[in-house]
N, C-alpha and C positions, 0 to 999 in steps of 0.2 A: 347478672340479672337474676332476680328472684323467681322461684317457680310460680306457676299460676295460682296455686293454693298451698298454704303452709299447714293445713290441718291433716295431712296424711291421705287425702282423697284425690290427689292430682296424678295418680299413676306414676309412682316413683319419685314424687317430690319430697320435700322435707317433711318428715313426720314430727309434729309437735305434740308433746304430752299435755294437752290442755287441761284435762281433769286433774292430773297431778299438780300442775302449776297453780290451779285454783285452790286445791287443798293446801298447798304450801303457802299461798298468799293468806288464806284464812288463818292458818297456824301462826304465821308471822304477826298478823294483826292481833290475835289473841295474846300472844306472848308479849308483844310491845305494850298492849293495854294493861297487862298485869304488872309491868315494871319489876319483874322478879330478878332478872339477871341482865347484864349489859349485852346488847346486841353485838355480835361479832366474836363473843367468847365461845370456848368449847362447850360450856354448859348450855349456852343459848342454842348452839347448833344441835346439841343432843335433844333439847326440848322441842326445837322446831321440827327436826326430822321425825321424832317419835309422834308428835301431835299430827303432823301432816300425814304420816302413814296411817294413823288411827282414823283420821277424817276420810282419807281416800278409801280405805278398806270398809268403812261403814257405809259408804255410798254405793249405789249400784252402778251400772254402766252409764247411767244417765248423767245429766248435768247437775251441778251443785246448787241449783236454784233454791232460794230460801234457806241457805245453809245455816243461818244463825237462828232458826226457829227454836222454840223451847224444847220440842221433841228431839231435835238433832243434838242440841247441847246436852240433854239428859242421856242420850245414847252414848255420846262421847265421854261424859262423866262416868257412866257405868263401865265402859270399856277400859278407862284409865284408872279405875278404882284400885286401891291397894290389894284387895282380895281377888281381883279378876286375873285369870291366867293369861295375861296379855301375850307373851311370846308364843304360846300354843295357838292362841286365836289368830295371830298374824300368820303363822305358818299354815294354818288351816285355810284362811281366806285366800292367801296367795296360791295355794294348791288348787282350791276350788275355782278360782278365776282362770287358772291355766287349764284346768280340766274342761271347763265349758267353752274354751276357745277364745277367751277374752285376751288374746295376746296382742300386744301393741306397745307403743312407746310409754303409755301410762303404767302398764304392768311392769315393763322393763325398769322404769324409774323406781317403782315400789320395791321390786326385788333388789335392786342395787342399794337402795336406802336401807333395807332390812339387813343386807349383807354387811354394810358399813356399820350399822348400829351394833351388830353382834361382834364384829371384828375389832372395833375401836374400844380400847380400854381407857377408862378414866379413873383417877384417884380421887376419892371423895369420902366424906364421913360415912361410917357404917351405920345405916339405919335399919338394916336387916335384923339385928339382934334386939330390937326394942320389944318390950312386952305389949300384948294387945291393949288397945284403948280401954280405959276403965279399970285397969289393974294397978292403980297408983300413979304417982307422978312420973312423968317421962323426963329422965335426965339423959342428955346426949353429950357424950364426950367427943367434942369436935376434933380433938387431937388424934383420935383413933380413926385412921383412914384405911381403906381397902381399895384394891383394884377391882373394877366391875365393868361389865359391858356398858356402853354409852346409853343404851335404852333404859337401864336401871336408874340412871340419873335423870334422863329426859322424861320418863313416865310421871314421876311425882311433880315435876315442873309443869308439864302439860296439864295435869289434873288440877293443880292449884291455879293455873292461869284460867282454866275453864270456870272454876269457882268464883274467881275475881271478876269475870266478865259480866 
């Protein structure tokens, strides 16, 4: 038999991370609409988790209502931009949420996702050595690959999916 409530308010019932699930749903929708990578691949999962973490940490403790408004998309774009210190921002937001007592299933999912994004290494084309935009033509040698944390692959995928939306 199911508990009376499944949103964590039924005194010991099943705690469901609804805000996290909403952020993950939006991230999935954005990535699928962009058709950048095949769903189910490691690349897709990295993009999904990175984008979901960004969406979740940009939101407050409230609901994700009107999540696809232009202002929210602009914020997500700025957070996933190439020159934004994304990992430091994630660590800071997670620490801030824990400090203000916003502990619960949503924060637990966000922490675990961040842990996995840092711990999972993927082998991909090295884009880190590219010259800044505007300094000539960009030639990428796709045979030169490096191991990197999954978030480094997921971040540009999420950013591009936001641009394509």
